[in-house]
C-alpha positions in Angstrom: 36.2 60.1 82.1 33.4 58.5 83.3 30.9 60.0 85.2 28.1 59.1 87.4 25.4 61.4 88.2 22.4 60.1 90.4 18.7 61.8 89.3 15.1 60.7 89.5 13.7 57.7 87.5 10.8 59.6 86.2 9.8 57.2 83.3 10.9 53.1 83.6 13.7 51.8 81.4 17.0 51.4 79.9 18.6 53.7 77.1 22.6 53.8 75.5 23.2 56.1 73.0 24.8 59.5 72.3 24.0 62.3 73.5 21.7 65.3 71.9 22.4 68.6 74.5 19.6 70.3 73.4 19.9 74.2 74.6 18.5 77.0 73.5 19.8 79.1 70.8 21.5 82.1 71.9 19.2 85.0 70.6 20.2 88.8 69.9 17.4 91.2 71.1 18.5 94.4 69.1 17.6 97.9 71.1 18.1 100.3 68.3 15.8 102.4 67.7 13.4 101.3 64.6 12.0 104.2 62.1 9.1 101.7 60.2 7.2 100.6 63.0 4.0 99.1 60.7 6.5 96.8 59.2 7.6 96.2 63.1 4.2 95.2 64.4 3.9 93.4 60.8 6.7 91.3 62.4 5.2 90.6 65.6 1.7 89.1 64.1 4.0 87.2 61.4 5.8 85.9 63.8 2.4 85.2 65.8 1.1 83.4 62.8 3.7 81.3 62.5 3.7 80.3 66.3 -0.2 79.2 65.9 0.3 77.1 62.9 3.7 75.4 64.9 2.0 74.9 67.8 -1.7 73.4 66.4 0.6 71.0 63.9 2.2 69.8 67.7 -1.1 69.3 69.2 -2.3 67.4 66.1 0.2 65.4 66.5 0.2 64.9 70.5 -3.5 64.2 69.8 -2.8 61.3 67.8 -0.3 59.8 69.7 -1.4 60.6 73.5 -5.0 61.4 72.9 -7.4 64.5 73.5 -6.8 65.4 77.3 -3.0 65.8 76.8 -3.5 67.7 73.6 -5.5 70.1 75.1 -1.9 71.1 77.1 -1.4 73.4 73.7 -5.1 74.6 73.5 -4.0 76.9 76.6 -0.5 77.3 74.9 -2.7 78.7 71.7 -5.1 81.2 74.2 -2.0 82.5 76.0 -0.3 83.2 72.5 -4.0 85.3 71.5 -3.7 87.2 74.5 -5.7 90.6 72.9 -4.2 92.3 76.2 -0.7 90.9 75.7 -0.8 92.0 72.0 -1.9 95.2 72.2 0.6 96.1 75.2 3.5 95.0 72.6 2.3 96.9 69.6 2.6 100.0 71.4 5.7 99.2 72.7 6.3 98.9 69.0 4.6 102.1 68.2 5.3 104.4 71.0 8.6 103.3 72.1 9.9 102.6 68.7 11.3 99.2 70.1 12.2 96.3 67.7 9.5 93.0 67.3 11.1 90.9 69.4 12.9 93.4 71.7 8.8 94.9 72.0 7.9 91.0 72.5 10.4 90.1 75.2 9.5 93.1 77.6 6.1 92.6 77.1 5.9 89.2 78.0 8.6 89.9 81.5 6.0 92.2 82.4 2.9 89.8 81.8 5.0 86.8 83.9 6.2 89.1 86.8 2.4 90.2 87.3 0.9 86.6 87.2 3.9 85.5 89.3 2.8 88.0 92.4 -0.8 86.3 92.3 -2.2 83.9 94.9 -3.9 82.1 91.9 -1.2 78.6 92.0 -2.5 77.9 88.3 -2.1 81.1 87.0 1.3 80.9 88.4 2.4 78.0 87.2 1.6 79.5 83.5 4.8 81.5 83.6 6.6 78.6 82.5 4.0 78.0 79.5 4.0 81.8 78.3 8.1 81.9 78.6 7.9 78.8 76.6 5.6 80.3 73.7 7.5 83.6 73.7 10.9 81.8 73.2 9.3 80.0 69.8 7.6 83.6 69.2 10.5 85.4 69.5 12.3 83.2 66.9 10.0 83.2 64.4 10.1 86.8 64.5 13.8 86.6 64.0 13.5 83.9 61.4 15.6 81.5 63.5 15.4 77.5 63.0 14.1 76.1 65.9 15.0 72.5 66.7 13.3 69.7 65.6 13.3 66.9 68.0 11.3 64.8 65.8 14.4 64.4 63.2 17.3 63.7 65.2 19.9 60.6 64.4 19.3 57.3 65.6 19.8 56.4 69.0 19.9 59.7 70.5 19.7 60.4 74.2 18.2 64.4 74.6 19.8 65.8 77.9 17.9 69.4 79.0 18.0 71.7 81.4 14.2 71.1 81.5 12.2 69.7 78.3 8.5 71.6 78.0 5.3 69.5 76.6 6.0 70.8 73.1 9.5 69.6 73.2 7.8 65.6 74.3 5.4 65.6 72.2 7.3 66.3 69.0 10.2 63.9 70.1 10.3 60.6 66.9 10.3 57.7 69.6 11.3 55.8 66.4 15.2 57.7 67.5 15.2 58.7 71.1 15.7 56.5 73.0 15.7 58.1 76.0 16.0 61.7 78.0 17.4 63.5 80.6 16.6 66.9 82.6 19.1 68.9 85.1 15.1 69.9 87.1 11.9 68.3 87.6 10.2 65.7 89.3 8.1 62.4 88.9 4.8 64.9 88.2 6.2 67.2 85.8 4.5 67.6 82.4 7.9 66.3 80.4 7.6 63.0 82.8 4.2 62.3 82.8 4.2 62.5 79.3 7.4 60.3 79.0 5.7 57.8 80.9 2.9 58.2 78.5 5.1 57.5 75.8 6.6 54.7 77.3 10.1 56.4 77.0 12.9 56.2 79.6 13.2 59.3 81.5 15.5 60.4 84.8 15.1 64.0 85.5 16.4 66.4 88.4 20.1 65.6 88.2 20.9 69.2 88.4 24.4 70.2 87.0 24.9 67.5 83.9 24.8 69.6 81.1 28.4 71.1 82.9 30.1 67.7 82.4 28.3 66.4 78.9 28.1 67.6 75.0 26.4 66.7 72.3 27.4 63.2 70.8 28.9 61.9 74.0 28.1 58.2 75.0 25.4 58.3 77.7 23.7 55.2 79.5 20.3 56.3 80.8 19.2 54.2 83.7 15.6 54.9 84.3 14.5 52.1 86.4 17.6 53.2 89.4 18.0 56.9 88.1 21.1 56.9 87.1 23.1 58.3 84.2 26.7 57.6 83.1 28.4 59.7 80.9 31.4 58.4 78.6 30.7 54.2 80.0 33.4 52.0 80.0 33.1 48.9 77.8 32.3 47.3 80.5 29.0 49.4 81.8 27.9 49.4 78.0 27.7 45.0 78.2 25.9 45.4 81.9 23.6 48.0 80.7 22.3 46.2 77.3 21.6 43.2 78.9 19.8 44.7 81.7 17.8 46.6 79.1 17.7 43.3 77.2 16.1 42.3 80.4 13.6 44.8 80.8 12.4 43.8 77.0 11.9 40.2 78.1 10.3 40.8 81.0 7.5 43.2 79.5 7.3 40.4 77.0 7.2 37.8 79.5 4.7 39.8 81.8 2.2 40.4 78.9 1.9 37.1 78.0 -0.2 37.3 82.0 -2.5 39.5 79.8 -5.5 37.2 80.3 -5.0 35.5 83.5 -6.8 35.7 86.7 -4.8 36.8 89.4 -4.9 33.6 92.0 -2.9 33.2 94.7 -0.9 29.1 94.6 -3.2 28.3 97.1 -6.6 30.0 95.1 -7.1 33.0 96.4 -8.5 35.3 93.9 -7.8 39.7 93.6 -8.9 41.8 91.3 -6.3 43.9 89.4 -7.3 47.1 88.5 -6.4 50.3 87.2 -6.3 54.0 87.8 -7.0 56.6 84.9 -7.1 60.2 84.3 -9.6 60.2 81.4 -10.7 58.2 78.4 -7.5 58.2 76.5 -5.8 55.7 79.5 -8.1 53.1 78.8 -5.9 51.7 76.3 -3.2 51.0 78.6 -5.7 49.6 81.1 -6.8 47.2 78.1 -3.5 46.3 76.9 -2.5 45.3 80.9 -4.9 43.4 81.0 -6.8 45.0 84.0 -9.9 43.5 85.8 -11.4 47.0 85.9 -10.6 50.6 86.5 -10.2 50.9 90.6 -9.8 55.0 89.9 -10.9 57.1 88.0 -9.6 60.8 88.7 -12.8 63.0 87.5 -10.7 66.1 88.5 -8.3 66.5 85.4 -12.2 66.8 83.1 -13.0 69.9 84.9 -8.7 70.8 84.9 -8.7 70.8 80.7 -11.6 73.3 81.0 -11.5 77.2 81.2 -15.2 76.3 82.8 -17.3 73.9 84.5 -17.7 70.9 82.1 -21.4 70.4 81.5 -23.7 67.9 82.6 -23.5 66.4 78.9 -19.7 66.8 78.5 -19.4 65.2 81.8 -21.8 62.0 80.8 -19.4 61.4 77.1 -16.8 61.3 79.1 -17.7 58.7 82.0 -19.9 56.8 79.2 -16.9 56.2 76.9 -15.6 54.6 79.7 -17.9 52.8 80.6 -18.4 51.0 77.2 -15.2 50.7 76.6 -14.5 48.4 79.9 -17.6 45.9 78.6 -19.1 45.2 81.9 -15.9 45.7 84.1 -16.2 47.9 86.8 -15.6 51.3 86.6 -14.7 53.3 90.1 -15.3 57.2 89.5 -13.9 59.7 92.5 -16.6 62.8 92.6 -14.0 65.8 91.8 -11.6 66.0 94.1 -10.4 69.7 93.5 -8.4 72.5 95.9 -5.4 71.1 97.8 -2.5 70.5 94.6 -4.9 71.0 92.2 -6.5 74.8 91.6 -9.4 75.4 89.0 -9.1 79.2 88.3 -12.5 79.8 87.1 -13.8 78.4 90.6 -12.1 81.5 92.4 -11.2 79.2 95.3 -9.6 81.0 98.1 -5.7 81.2 98.9 -5.3 79.1 101.5 -2.1 79.1 104.2 -2.4 75.1 104.1 -4.7 73.5 101.1 -4.3 70.0 101.7 -5.8 71.0 104.9 -8.5 73.0 103.7 -11.2 74.0 101.3 -10.9 70.7 98.9 -12.8 67.3 97.2 -15.7 66.1 98.8 -16.3 69.6 101.3 -16.1 71.8 97.9 -19.0 69.7 96.1 -20.7 69.7 99.1 -21.0 73.4 99.4 -21.4 73.9 95.6 -24.4 71.4 95.4 -25.8 72.5 92.0 -22.4 71.7 90.7 -21.6 68.7 92.5 -25.5 67.4 91.5 -24.2 68.4 87.6 -21.5 65.6 87.9 -24.1 62.9 90.0 -26.3 63.3 87.5 -23.7 63.0 84.6 -22.3 59.8 86.2 -26.0 58.0 87.2 -26.5 58.9 83.7 -23.2 56.7 82.6 -24.2 53.5 85.0 -27.2 53.2 82.1 -23.9 52.0 79.9 -21.7 49.5 82.3 -21.1 48.5 85.5 -20.0 52.5 87.1 -19.3 53.0 91.1 -19.4 56.2 92.3 -16.8 57.0 94.9 -15.9 59.9 97.7 -13.0 61.7 98.4 -11.5 63.2 101.9 -14.3 62.1 104.0 -14.3 62.4 107.7 -17.3 62.1 109.0 -20.8 60.0 108.5 -22.7 63.8 108.1 -20.7 64.1 104.5 -21.1 60.3 103.4 -25.0 60.7 104.7 -25.3 64.7 103.0 -23.6 63.5 99.6 -25.9 60.0 99.4 -29.0 62.3 99.8 -27.7 64.4 97.2 -27.6 61.5 95.5 -30.9 60.5 95.7 -32.5 64.2 94.4 -30.8 63.1 91.3 -32.3 59.5 90.7 -35.8 61.4 91.5 -34.9 63.8 89.1 -34.0 61.5 86.6 -36.7 59.0 86.9 -39.9 61.8 86.4 -37.4 62.9 83.3 -37.5 59.3 81.9 -33.8 58.6 81.7 -32.5 55.1 82.4 -29.5 54.8 85.1 -28.6 51.7 87.7 -30.8 51.9 90.2 -28.6 49.7 92.7 -25.4 51.7 91.5 -22.8 51.0 94.1 -21.7 53.8 96.8 -18.3 54.5 98.3 -15.3 56.2 99.5 -12.2 57.2 99.8 -10.0 55.7 102.7 -7.5 58.4 103.2 -7.5 60.0 106.4 -7.1 58.8 109.7 -11.1 59.8 111.1 -11.8 56.8 108.9 -9.1 55.1 108.5 -9.6 54.1 112.7 -13.8 54.5 112.3 -13.4 52.3 109.4 -16.6 49.6 110.3 -18.6 52.4 111.5 -18.7 53.7 107.7 -18.5 50.4 106.1 -22.1 50.5 107.8 -23.0 52.8 105.5 -21.3 52.5 101.5 -20.7 49.1 99.9 -17.0 49.6 99.5 -13.8 51.2 100.5 -10.6 52.0 98.5 -7.4 53.3 100.4 -6.0 56.5 98.8 -2.4 55.7 100.9 -0.6 58.9 99.5 -3.0 60.8 101.8 -3.5 59.0 104.4 0.2 58.6 104.7 0.7 62.4 104.6 -2.1 62.8 107.4 -1.6 60.0 109.5 2.6 61.5 110.0 1.7 64.6 109.0 4.0 65.2 106.6 3.6 67.3 103.5 4.5 65.0 100.8 4.9 67.6 98.3 8.0 68.8 100.6 11.7 68.0 99.3 12.7 69.1 103.0 11.0 66.4 104.6 10.7 63.2 102.5 12.5 61.2 103.9 9.7 61.5 106.7 7.2 60.1 104.2 7.0 56.7 104.6 3.8 54.3 103.9 5.8 51.5 106.0 5.8 53.5 108.7 3.7 51.4 111.7 1.1 53.6 111.8 0.5 53.8 108.3 0.5 50.2 108.2 -2.3 50.4 111.2 -4.5 52.7 109.8 -4.5 50.1 106.8 -4.8 47.2 109.1 -8.1 48.5 110.5 -9.9 49.8 107.5 -9.5 46.1 106.0 -10.9 44.9 109.0 -13.6 47.2 109.0 -14.9 46.9 105.7 -14.9 43.1 106.0 -16.0 42.8 109.8 -18.9 44.9 107.7 -19.2 42.6 104.7 -17.7 44.9 102.3 -15.0 45.1 99.8 -12.1 47.3 99.8 -9.0 48.0 97.8 -6.2 50.2 97.3 -5.6 52.8 94.3 -2.7 54.7 96.1 0.9 54.0 95.3 1.1 51.7 97.6 -0.3 49.1 95.8 2.2 49.6 93.0 4.9 48.9 95.0 6.0 45.1 94.3 8.1 45.0 97.8 4.4 45.3 99.3 2.3 43.0 97.7 2.8 40.2 100.3 1.9 42.5 103.4 -1.0 43.7 101.6 -2.2 40.4 100.6 -1.7 39.1 103.7 -3.5 42.1 105.5 -6.3 40.6 103.5 -6.8 43.9 100.7 -9.3 42.4 98.3 -8.1 44.7 95.3 -5.3 46.3 93.9 -5.3 49.4 91.4 -2.3 51.1 90.2 -1.1 52.6 86.9 -2.2 50.3 84.5 1.2 49.5 83.4 2.6 48.4 87.0 -0.3 45.6 87.0 1.7 42.5 85.0 5.0 43.4 87.1 2.1 43.0 90.7 0.0 39.9 89.1 3.3 38.0 88.6 4.0 38.8 92.5 0.4 37.6 93.3 0.8 34.2 91.2 3.6 33.3 92.4 2.7 33.6 96.4 0.5 31.8 99.0 -2.1 33.3 101.1 -1.6 31.5 103.7 2.2 32.6 103.8 1.4 36.0 103.1 -0.8 36.0 106.3 1.7 34.8 108.7 4.4 37.5 106.6 1.3 40.0 107.7 1.1 39.3 111.1 4.9 39.6 111.5 5.3 42.4 110.2 2.8 44.6 112.1 4.9 43.4 115.5 7.7 45.5 114.6 8.4 48.8 115.4 10.1 50.5 112.7 9.5 51.0 109.1 12.8 50.0 108.4 12.4 46.7 110.2 9.2 45.9 108.4 10.7 46.7 104.9 13.8 44.4 105.6 10.7 41.7 106.8 8.9 41.9 103.6 11.8 42.1 101.1 13.4 38.9 103.0 9.1 37.1 103.0 
């Protein structure tokens, strides 16, 4: 019988195929006391060795598909696999308590997971899922149970699972896997991020979908709207086949805009930039015809390490991107750690309200040596292209001036050392707090450009935690207060003669394009794959009419009224 289920659209596209139900193999852990403990330890270590071989193969496959940054996830897995304290603890359970290798390992892992689950460190708590993922693979290898190979599935397969780990997603054969659906997860889950990188349609957060399906069932996954249909009718298949083809055709047509500049119908030019997390994202930037990079999130370089990256390591990471953009602007944001992004090796304090606490520029200005290491690396990389530096989470002019002073110190040091850099390097700030938005004209006199971060600006203006599902309906960038903050930021920038872009999610919202154009935004920065659609919108719009629309919309009093207005145009 036909069943319709709603989830979260995590990676766009439409998949039509047959279900492969990806469930864990039922494993029986022997509780019989062992007599040959030496043989059990050997089984444990052989299983560990086989697991390492598999993880290294997955890491290499991921590196070839997605680049070093995504592959580095598995470096962490291998490190956990080889934790000497854990292995010794499991050996003791075998030798002293006469437990089987699989039972001793399971107990050792669970004790370890329970210990780190109770720690204050959010980063370490999140490693519990990784550790259990490794444990399952290791136990299967001890028991010589074949592990399901997601790289060898039938054509037109749609994978359904409770959840998918990074290693699961990395193994998928994209020739045969049309898409996937999970019961849990959101748009920022590892599996969702990997799906977007692979351009695989994915719907997540479908709750109890596994109770309604079996392997071989026909299924439709509409990852444009978050809809999943099990046992679709012939009419469903016809409708969604057409929708999938329209999606493919649209991508082909949009690709033709790659080298076209974004001029409105009345000749107003707008820049379209991409947001990236590292060098591996540059291929998508170039493929989608971005005019430059509006946001390079450097924190991923720090998060993918078990220590602070050195000046040379940072320099190389920035230099690669700047060189590949070949003279196009590359806006690099200084480290935005804290809030929802923790670094265990930095030992940041546990906070009740981390988004309002010790994060981003506050950390950098407190730990000046670390900050100067990054600034020196950025300056050195600026000699190889058009690099701009951007400071996040600003609330007062003192922070801006202190950051600029440190930058000048770094410039002076490099001059003495005879190291080249861009003497006229552009400096900007993120507009993501009401404190900067409503006093934008004063901040604009201190810097060369602004970039609006709507994710945090919305959160802080409305006092709504953007990660809290209970109040998610209150998080709305169309709220008149947020739009007023955006308008004042734009007006403040232009009054001082500087440019202003937007790098938050709102920049990639197709419905908002005309409104933002009318408010006077100079550049839109978004995920690279969103650029063609926004470009198509812009080249079919009139700048003069967009200003009229924006003026009318800003007179309205509710978010719903504004949305209705901008959708009708």
